[in-house]
N, C-alpha and C positions, 0 to 999 in steps of 0.2 A: 567577324560573323561569317558563318559558312554560307556559300551561295545556295540559293534554293534550286531544287531539282527542276530541270526542264526550262530554265530561264533562257530566252533567246540569246544568241551570241552578242548581238549589239546592245542588249540590256544588262549585260554582266558589268558589275561595278569595276571601275578602274582604281588602281592603287595610287593615291595621290603622292605617296612617298617613293614611287618607283623611279629608277634612273632613266632619264630621257634618252641617253644614248642607247641604252639597252633596248628601250621600247622601239627605237627607230630601226633596229635591226631584227626585231622579232616578227614572226608571222602572226597576224591577228587571228587567222583561222585556226592556226595551231594552238594559240593561247586559249581561244574559246573552247576548243576541243578538250584541252586539259582541264579547264574549269568545269565543263559539263561532266567529264569523266570523274573528277574528284567529287562533284556534287552527287552523282549517282552512287558512287562507292560509299559516300557518307550516308546516303539514304539506305543503302543495303545494310550497313552496320546497325543503323537505328531499327530497321525492320527485324533484323535477326535478334537484336537485344530484346525487343518486345516479345517476340515469339519464344525466346529462351526462358523468359520469366514464367510463362504459362507452362512450358514443357517441364521445367525444373519442379514446378509446384505439383505436377502430377506424380512425381516419383520421390521427391525429397521427404514427403511425409511418411512413407512406408516404414523406414528404419526407425523413425521417432515414435511410432504408434504405441509401443509398450510403455514408453515414458509418459505419453499423453494419457494412456489408460490408467496408469498408477496415480498421476497427479489429479485428474478430473473425475476419476471413479467410473469410467465407462465400463459397461458390460461387454462381453465378447461380441455379442450381436450388435450392440450399439456402436462399437468401435468401427465397424465397417462403414458407418455413415459419415465418418470423417472423409473417406474417399468418395463414397457414393454421392454425398451432397455436392461435391465439386463436379463429378463426372456427368450427372444427370442434366443440369442446366447447360454445362459446356457442350455436351454432345447434342442436346436437343435444340440449342439455339444457333448452332453454326450456320445452318442453311439460311435461316431467317436473317441473321446478321450479315451474311455475305450479300444477300439481295438488297438489304437496306443500305449497305455500303455503296452499291451501284446507284441507289436512288438519292441518298442524301450526301454522298461523298465519302470516299474510302479514307481519306486523311482524317476527316471528322470522326469516323467510326473508330479508327485506330487510336487516336489520341484520347477519345472519351473512354475507350476500353482500358487503356493504360492507367488513366486516372482512377477509374472505378476499381480496377484490380489492385492498385497500390493501397487505396483506402481500405479495401476489404482485407488485405494482408495485415495491415496494422491492427484491425479489429481482431483478426485471428491471433495475432501475437500477444495481445493484452487480454485475451479471453480468460476468464476464471471459472466459467461454467460450461456445461455440455451444450446447452441450447444456443448460447452466444457463438461458440466455435462452429457449430454445424450451420447456423444461419450465415455467419461470415464466410464460411467455405462455399455456400451456395452463391453468395454475391460474387465471390472470386470466380466461380464458374461462369457467371454472366459476363464479367469483365474479360475473362480469358477468351470467351467465344467472340466478343466484339473485336478483340485484338487479332486473334488468329484467323478469323474468317476472311479478312480482306488482304492478308499479307501476300499470298501468291498472286492475286490479281494486280496488286501494286508492283510486284517484281516483274510480271510480264509486261506491264506498261512501261516500266523503267528501262528494261532491256529487251527491245523487240528483235534485235539482230540475233540469229540462231546461236552463234558461237558465244556471244556475250551472255545470252539468256541461259545457255547450258552452264556457264561458269557461275552465274548468280544462283541458279537452282542448286548447283553443287554445294555452294557455300551455305545456303539456307538448309539444305538437307543435312550437311555435316553438323550444323548447330543443333538441329533437331535430334539427330542420332546421338550426338555426344551429350546433349542435355539430359536424356533419360538416364544414362549410366552415371553421369556426373551428379545428378540429384541424389542417387543412392549414397554416393561417397560424402557429399556435403551434409546430407541429413544425419549420417552417423557422426561426422566430425563436429558439427555444430551442437548436436544434442549432447555428445560426450564432453565437449570442452566447455560449453556454456549451459544451455537448457533448450528444451524443445521450442520455447517461444521464439528463439532466434532463427529458426527455419522459415518463419514468416516475416519477422521484423527486418531481416536482411533485404527484403524486397523494397523497403522504404527508400533508401538512398538510390538503389538501382532504378526504381520506378520513376522517381523525381528526375534523375539525370536523363533517362530515356524520353520522358515526356517533354522536357525542355528541348532536348536535341530534336525530337520529332517536329516541334513547332518551328524550329529554326531551319531544319534541313529539308523536310518533305515539302514538295510543291503543293500550294493550295489547290483545292478541288476546282475544276473548271466551272465557271459561272453557269453555263447551260445545264450542268448536271446537278446543281445544288437544289435538292428537294423536288426535282422534276417529276419523278414518279409519284411521290407523296402528294404533290400539288394537284396532279391529275386524278388522284384516287387510287391508292394502293389496294391490293386484295387482302383486306383485313381478315375475312373469314378463312381464306387460304392460309394466312399466317398462323391463325389459331389452330387449324387442323394439322398442319405439318409440324408445328412446334409440339403440340400435344402428342402426336404420333411418335416423334423422335424421342421425346422425354420418356414416354411410356416404354418404348423399345429399350432404351438404355437402362431404365429402372428394372425391366424384366430380366435383362441380361446380367447386370451386376449383382442382383440379389437371387439369382437362380439357385445357387447352392444352399440358400438359407430358408427356403420355403418349400411346401409340397409341390410336386410336379404339376398337379392339376391346376393350382393357382397360377403357376408360371404359364401354362398353356392358355388359360383364360386371358391373362395379360397380353400374351402374344396375339391372340385372336382379336382383342380390342385394338391393339396397335395396328394390325393389318386392316381392320375396318376403318380406322381413321386415315390410313394411307390411301385406301380405296376411295374414300370420300374426298380426300385432297386431290387425287388424280382427276376425278370427275369434275371437281370444281375448277381445276386448271384448264381442263379441256373446254369449259363453257364460259369462263370468266373473260370479260372484255380486256382487262389488263391483269393477266395472271402473275402471281408471285414467281412462279417457276415455269418458264417456257418449256413445254414438253419436247419441243423440237431439239432442245439441247442434247437429249439422249439419242437422237438419231446419229450423232457422231459416234462411229464405232470406236474411234480412238478414246474418247472420253469414257464411254461406257465400259469398254474392255479394260482400259488402264485402271479404272476404279475397282473393277472386279479383281484384277490381279493384285492391286494394292491391298484390298481387304484380306485376301488369303495370305499375302506376305506379312502384313502387320500382325495378323493372328498368330502366325508362326513366331515372329520375333518377340512379341509380348510374352508368349509362352516361355521362350528361352529366358527372357530377362527375369520373369517372376519365379518360375520353377527352377531355373538355374541357380538363383539366389537361395532358394529354399534348400536345394541339394547341397550347396556349399556350406550352409549354416547347419542343417540338421544331420547330414550324413558325414560331411568332412569335419564338422565341428568348429567352423570359423565364427568369430564374433562379428558384430555389426561393422565396425571400422575396417577390419580385415577383409570382410566380404566386399565392402565398397572398393577397397584397393584391388581386390581380385578382379573386379569388373573393369578397371581402368584401361587395360590393354585394348578392349573393344572400341571405346570412343576415341582413343588415341589413333588407332589404326584407321578407323572410319574417317576421322578428321584429316589425317595425312593423305589418304587415298582420294577422298573427295576434293580436297583443295588442290592437290598436286597432279592428279591423273584423270579424275572422273570426266571433267569437261573436255579435255583433249581426247580422251578415249572415245567419248560419245561423238565428238566432232569428226573423228577419223573413221569409226566403224558404224556409226548410227545408233540411236537409242534402242532400237529393236534388238540388235545383236548383243549390245551391252546388257540389256535387261535379261535376256536368256542366259548369258554367261553368269550374271550375278545370281540368278535363281538356281542354277546348277550348284554353285558354291554353297548357297543356303541349304539346299537339299543334302549336300555332303556333310555339312556341319551338324545338321539335326540328326542325320543317320549315325554319326559318331556318338552324339549324346544319348541316343537310344540304347547304347551298350554300357552306360556308366554302371560300375559295380558298387556294392555296399562298402567294400574296402578300397575305394578309389583314392587317387591322388590328383590334386589340382593340375599340376604341370603335365601329367600324362593323359588324364581323362577329360579335363575341362578346357584347358588353354588351347589345344589344337582346334577343337570344335569352335571355340569362341573366335579364333582368328579367321577361320573359314567363314563363319557367319558375318563377322565384321567386314571382310573383304567383299563378300557377296552383296551385303546391304549397301556398301559404299558405291557399288556399280549400279545396282538395281533401283535404288530409291530415286536418284536424280533422273534416271532414264524414264521411269514410269511417271514421274511428275511432269517431265517435259512432254511426254506423249499425251497425258491427260489434258494439258493446257494448250497444246499446239493447235487444236482445231476449234478453239473458242473465240468468238468475236470479242472485241475489246469491251463492248458495253455489257457483256455477260461474264466478264472475267471474275468479278467479285462473287457472283453466284456459283460459277464453276469452282472457285477456290473454296467456298463454303461446302459444296458437295464433296470435294476431295478431302477436306478435313473431317467432315462427318463420316466418310467412309473409314478413315483412320480410327476414329473413336469407336465406331460400331464394330469394326473388324477386330480391334484390340480387345474390346470388352467381351465380344462373343468368343474369341479364341481363348481368352483367359478363363471365362466361365466354364467352357467345355473341358479344357485341359486340367484345370484344378479340380473339377468335379470327378473326372476320370481317375486322377491320381489319388484323391482322397478315398474314393470308393474302393479302388484296388488295394490300397494300403489297409483300409479297415477290414476287408475280407481276410487278408493275410494275417493281420494281428489277431483276429478272432480264431484263426486256424492254428495259432501257436507260434508264428514266425517272430523272430526278434525285431525290435523297432527299426534298427538300421537296415536290415534286409527287406522288411516290408515296405519301408519308406522308399528305398532305392528302387524297388520293383514298381511301385506306383509312379515314380518319376520316369522310369524307363517307358512305361505304357504311355504316359503323356508325351514324351519326346517322340515315340514311334508314331503316334497320331499326328503330331506336329509335322513330322517328316512327310506323311501323306498329304497334309494340307499344303505344304510347300510344293510337292509334286503336282497337285491340282493347280496351283498358281502357275507353274511352268507350262502345263498343258493349255490353260486358258490363254496365256501369253502367246504361245506358239501358234494356236489355232485362230484366235479372235483377232490378234493384232498383226498377223502376218500380211494381210492384204488390206489393212485398215487405213491406208493413206501413204502412197509411195513417197511423196515429198517429205513427210515427217519421218519415215522409216529409213530413208536413205542417208548415208553419211554426207556431211557437208563437203563442199568442194574444197580441195586443199588450197592453202594460201601460200603465197610466195615467201621464201625465206627472207628475213631481214638482213642476213649476213652476206 
């Protein structure tokens, strides 16, 4: 059995079968250190596995949607709800679940979310009708929010030392970045080899294994934290207001291209009204759900703003880049997934091999700026893709620049966002950070796809060929995405430059072990 995270050295179990002579010459402190390190690393693996399931599920379904439509008879507009039914509760509940994790225990929230997500995945996999699939996808979104909202807070508690924390965040970021592209590949492979049902059923063995490992590896929640906030009276009205506001915001964003502009503006106004009511409630509540002082941290607020712009850019690349490869270059589903593999491979290699050391040497601020420069360069290259393009010449170089930039920028901005947060607010800050990702990605995707479709439609009406009009629409979207990436660089350079000298400075060099 794996030792539990955080167990004191003197409480670590002794191996009854160990050699006595070996024990007599070993250093007890060193042995305890190795046991705690192993336990924390095992915990990191479990947390990343849980997060990977939810990340994969956000992208694995996209390639399988034509097969689902054919099998279950979805209309074109109804098909979008396979994605929307997941995103709306996922994005709307992240903040609430992060705070509840602080109150009732993050391990409890994580394991409960894993169980709910796994059960919902099975329901998705065996669905034979539209309503069952959409309802199960919504339950998946709830489970995904419960799992994802507390992961960063748990990582920060597990790895408080700056260098170790940077390494853990790099691993977590690599898993997240690779998961999005890997989902596209797996979705195509499973659907083509078996059926669309298996993109969901594959979560059953993974979810069971992750849930059992979480119970064995993750440290139990500390007794004083168990239900402390709920027992003293949580802000239920605030929870209703913020959850409703976030869900309405995500709903307005993800469906913006399918409804009249006026209706979208009404939904946006209603969501802003709910947010305003929530802020007033938090300012006056005796025990607020969200402590507004959290946003006094320039690091947290600025890093979340940078992340929103960066994720909007990267989501645009992932979605519109896939459309360009399929519709303009003529690639099939599986070949498109393979075409995207260089990005997650590069991101994984750089994050795991160089990111933490680079941040430790130069500081997260400089690494973030350098990563954003590479992202701007990659998007600028994509803004020139032609109708008669070639993958190796027109897509792959930009993809490698974007991958390298994201590998540096994402761990850096994550570390900056979480560095100024007190331990008791780590779950809430984690929920805020993940909510920013969902809103930024959804908003960027809605804006960029609407621009691309509008431009393409105008050119087709004017007599342009399909390939030429489509490529021109994608070029417009990539050009706007370049501008969004530039805005992210400006916000990072201005807002984060003086936002905390200790967090922005590089870590002190360590002595060589050789």
